One Martini backbone bead per residue (centre of mass of N, CA, C, O) as a GRO file, in nm:
protein
  114
    1VAL     BB    1   1.444  -0.373   2.128
    2GLN     BB    2   1.511  -0.436   1.777
    3LEU     BB    3   1.375  -0.420   1.441
    4GLN     BB    4   1.535  -0.487   1.119
    5ALA     BB    5   1.428  -0.419   0.804
    6SER     BB    6   1.511  -0.570   0.478
    7GLY     BB    7   1.502  -0.594   0.097
    8GLY     BB    8   1.339  -0.423  -0.053
    9GLY     BB    9   1.159  -0.363  -0.375
   10LEU     BB   10   1.193  -0.383  -0.723
   11VAL     BB   11   1.006  -0.625  -0.923
   12GLN     BB   12   0.940  -0.860  -1.136
   13ALA     BB   13   0.751  -1.080  -1.244
   14GLY     BB   14   0.902  -1.386  -1.121
   15GLY     BB   15   1.075  -1.291  -0.913
   16SER     BB   16   1.319  -1.207  -0.650
   17LEU     BB   17   1.339  -1.190  -0.283
   18ARG     BB   18   1.517  -1.085   0.026
   19LEU     BB   19   1.438  -1.076   0.355
   20SER     BB   20   1.526  -0.899   0.659
   21CYS     BB   21   1.542  -0.968   1.030
   22ALA     BB   22   1.691  -0.783   1.289
   23ALA     BB   23   1.785  -0.839   1.612
   24SER     BB   24   1.830  -0.609   1.892
   25GLY     BB   25   1.990  -0.625   2.200
   26SER     BB   26   1.846  -0.765   2.484
   27ILE     BB   27   1.883  -1.110   2.431
   28ARG     BB   28   1.746  -1.428   2.538
   29SER     BB   29   1.480  -1.471   2.351
   30ILE     BB   30   1.326  -1.634   2.055
   31SER     BB   31   1.021  -1.775   1.976
   32LEU     BB   32   0.939  -1.578   1.729
   33MET     BB   33   0.909  -1.524   1.367
   34SER     BB   34   0.765  -1.276   1.144
   35TRP     BB   35   0.560  -1.209   0.855
   36TYR     BB   36   0.402  -0.923   0.729
   37ARG     BB   37   0.131  -0.768   0.533
   38GLN     BB   38   0.042  -0.447   0.357
   39ALA     BB   39  -0.185  -0.334   0.156
   40SER     BB   40  -0.347  -0.110  -0.003
   41GLY     BB   41  -0.652  -0.109   0.171
   42LYS     BB   42  -0.554  -0.338   0.364
   43GLN     BB   43  -0.502  -0.585   0.567
   44ARG     BB   44  -0.312  -0.735   0.775
   45GLU     BB   45  -0.098  -1.020   0.698
   46LEU     BB   46   0.007  -1.333   0.717
   47VAL     BB   47   0.292  -1.502   0.585
   48ALA     BB   48   0.515  -1.593   0.818
   49THR     BB   49   0.644  -1.855   1.045
   50ILE     BB   50   0.898  -1.899   1.308
   51VAL     BB   51   1.013  -2.110   1.541
   52SER     BB   52   1.244  -2.230   1.762
   53SER     BB   53   1.222  -2.528   1.631
   54GLY     BB   54   1.154  -2.455   1.302
   55SER     BB   55   0.879  -2.417   1.257
   56THR     BB   56   0.629  -2.360   1.001
   57ASN     BB   57   0.420  -2.091   0.856
   58TYR     BB   58   0.165  -2.020   0.600
   59GLY     BB   59   0.016  -1.850   0.380
   60ASN     BB   60  -0.176  -1.942   0.118
   61SER     BB   61  -0.057  -1.727  -0.099
   62VAL     BB   62   0.268  -1.844  -0.043
   63LYS     BB   63   0.272  -2.126  -0.088
   64GLY     BB   64   0.566  -2.244  -0.255
   65ARG     BB   65   0.726  -1.943  -0.268
   66PHE     BB   66   0.788  -1.911   0.032
   67THR     BB   67   1.070  -1.870   0.274
   68ILE     BB   68   1.142  -1.933   0.607
   69SER     BB   69   1.415  -1.821   0.817
   70ARG     BB   70   1.690  -1.877   1.061
   71ASP     BB   71   1.951  -1.708   1.259
   72ASN     BB   72   2.035  -1.742   1.578
   73ALA     BB   73   2.318  -1.606   1.596
   74LYS     BB   74   2.179  -1.332   1.448
   75SER     BB   75   1.881  -1.274   1.502
   76THR     BB   76   1.759  -1.380   1.212
   77ALA     BB   77   1.527  -1.330   0.953
   78TYR     BB   78   1.395  -1.483   0.655
   79LEU     BB   79   1.256  -1.399   0.317
   80GLN     BB   80   1.193  -1.601   0.053
   81MET     BB   81   1.096  -1.471  -0.271
   82ASN     BB   82   0.916  -1.633  -0.520
   83SER     BB   83   0.727  -1.588  -0.778
   84LEU     BB   84   0.632  -1.307  -0.816
   85LYS     BB   85   0.350  -1.095  -0.768
   86PRO     BB   86   0.161  -0.819  -0.782
   87GLU     BB   87  -0.003  -0.913  -0.515
   88ASP     BB   88   0.270  -0.879  -0.331
   89THR     BB   89   0.227  -0.595  -0.296
   90ALA     BB   90   0.389  -0.441  -0.008
   91ASP     BB   91   0.418  -0.406   0.322
   92TYR     BB   92   0.679  -0.541   0.520
   93TYR     BB   93   0.666  -0.707   0.842
   94CYS     BB   94   0.822  -0.758   1.137
   95TYR     BB   95   0.794  -1.018   1.394
   96ALA     BB   96   0.853  -1.061   1.755
   97VAL     BB   97   0.938  -1.277   2.029
   98VAL     BB   98   1.105  -1.116   2.298
   99ASN     BB   99   1.127  -1.198   2.603
  100ALA     BB  100   0.799  -1.233   2.585
  101LEU     BB  101   0.784  -0.994   2.372
  102PRO     BB  102   0.645  -0.774   2.147
  103TYR     BB  103   0.763  -0.695   1.807
  104TRP     BB  104   0.816  -0.433   1.569
  105GLY     BB  105   0.894  -0.345   1.262
  106GLN     BB  106   0.960  -0.193   0.997
  107GLY     BB  107   0.888  -0.134   0.685
  108THR     BB  108   0.909  -0.304   0.362
  109LEU     BB  109   0.903  -0.244   0.026
  110VAL     BB  110   0.709  -0.428  -0.216
  111THR     BB  111   0.742  -0.431  -0.577
  112VAL     BB  112   0.535  -0.570  -0.840
  113SER     BB  113   0.570  -0.598  -1.173
  114SER     BB  114   0.399  -0.672  -1.491
   0.00000   0.00000   0.00000
């Protein structure tokens, strides 16, 4: 199983980006998909999670600005990021529990300029 993250880039403050995380391989079930981020010199933090029922959870710093969703048919999770702030600048990583095992994708860099 592999997770492929994409969609990062450079955006001005107040702008939007959408990240994608596609799972591939021999997939029987995906119980949850999450996005984490790690800014330079800081610890990795949870951004958002969506579980198989569709329930979501967000980190306090992104509530009301970011939305996580998933397309089960495509085994893909999305992170819509609106009203971006310079402090959102970080490497964003997707994480998923697939077939009851944890997997990390590679990071995708989001840079928000002021």
